[in-house]
N, C-alpha and C positions, 0 to 999 in steps of 0.2 A: 504494500500500500504506500502510495506516495505521501509526502508531507501535505500536498494540496488536498487530496481526498480525505486525509485524516482531519484536517483543519476545517474544511468546508466541503460538504457533499457535492458531487458533480451535478451541474445544472445551471440554469439561468435563474437569477434571483432579482426581484424588483423591490425597491424600498416601499414600505407601508407608510404613507404620508401622515397617518394619524399617530403612529408610534415612532416617528423619526423627527429630527430637527437639524437645521443648518443655521449657524450663526457665526458672528465674528465679534472680537473684542479689540479695542485700541485704547491707549492711554489718552486721557482727556485732561487738559490744563496742567499736566504734570502732577496731578493730585488724585486722580480716580480713574476708573475704567468705564468706558462707554461700551454698551452692548447693543447689537441689533441682530435681527433674524430675518430669514426669508421664509415666507409661508408657502410659496409655490416653487417646488423643486422636485427633481426626480433623480433616481440613481439606480444603476443596474450593476450587478455583480455576476461575472461569468466564471464558472469554475469547471475546468476540464480535468482530465486525469493527471496532467502535470503542468497545469497553467491556472493562473488567476488573473482576472482583469476587472477593473472598475471604470465606470464612466458615469457622468451625471452633469446636471446643470441646475441653476436657479434663475428664475425670472427676476430681474432687478426691480421691476415695478412692484413686486410683492414684498419689498423691504418693509420691515415693521419697526418703528421707533415710537416713543411716547409723544413726541412733539411734532405736530403736523408741519410746522414751518421748517423744522430741521429736516424732516423727511424730504421736503421739496428741495432743500439745498443738496442733500445726498443724491437726488435724482438729476441734478443740474450738471452742466459741463464741468463745474469745479470738481466734481467727484465722478459718479458713474456715467453721466451723460446718456440717460435712458432713451432719449430721442434717437440717438445714433447706435447705441449698443444695448440690446434688450436682455442679454443673458450672460451669466458667468458659466464657463464650461471647464470640466476636468476630464482628462482621459489618461488612464495609467499606461505606463510604458514598461514597468517592472514591479512585481509584487514579491516581497521576501518574507514569508512567514518563518518564525523560528521554531515552530513545533510546540511551543508552550502557550500559544494564544496571542503572543505579541506579533506585530506585523509592521513592515515598512513598505510604503507605497511611493514609487517615483512616478511622476507623470507631468503632463502639460496642462497648466492652468492658464485659461484665457480670461482676462478682464479688460474691458474697454478696448478691445481689438488688439491687445498685446498678449502674446503667449510666452510664458517662462516655464522652465523645468523646476519643479519643486519636489520635496520629499515630505511625506506625511507619516507620522508614526501613530500607532494605536494598538487596539486590542480587538480580538475576535472572540465572541462568546461561544458557548457550547450550543450546537443545534438542538432544537426542540420541536415539539408538535403542539399546535394550539388546540382549543376545544373543538374546532371544526375539522381537524385532521390535516391542516396545512403545515408544512415544514417551515420553520422560521430560524433565523440566525441574526445575531446583532454584531455590528461592526462600529467601533468608535475610532475616529481619526482626528488628528490635530496637526496643523502646520502653521508656521510663522512665516509671513512674507513681508516684504517691504512695499508698502502701497505706492511709493514713488516709482518703483520699477514697472508699475502698471498704469502710469499716467494719472494717478490719484494724488497729485502733489499739493493741492491747496492747503494753505496754512496761514496762521496769523501769529505774529510775535506778541507776547504778553508783556506788561510793564516790568515784570521781574526777570525778563530775558528768556523765559520758557516759551514754548509754542503751544497753540491751542490743541493740536492733534499730533500724537506720536506717529512715527512711520511704521513701527513694527505692528502688524496686524495678526492676531491669533485667530485662525479659522478653525472651527470645530464642527464636525458632523457626527451625529449619533443616529445610526441607521438600523432599523429593524427590517430585515429583508424577508420576503415571502417567496418560497420556491414557485416558479412559474410552471404551469402545466399540470 
């Protein structure tokens, strides 16, 4: 039995949007953490005998923040420029499970028309069966990216010399996959 089939049973898996989340965190004003999430996203996990692959995306328009005016700023050309770029995409190029539930995923992340190679780390849960007989498995991944690398460079200098928004963005997905078919 390969590491892949031991970790994740062979098949195509789709993220259950009710039991999954996609969000990001970034330093705000040098004193706190700002968090936002995307409510409209999808992810697919493909597991073969000796291969694993992930792909997914989030619709930028579905960004959720508590302040409507700030949401508008995030959707503007200063940040995501939703009129020109509607989606954030990720496609894996290499998946390295360690056999103990830990996983490293290399892939291409595209934000605002710019694609960069990133590495996400995380954990794969044990497969299980829900009350309706459907196979499920959970995957949690985290990556830190520099938002300026993706054209999200807006900032404002504060009176104390700090900036309004940090560059390091922590991206987190918590995905509960359901086996297709």
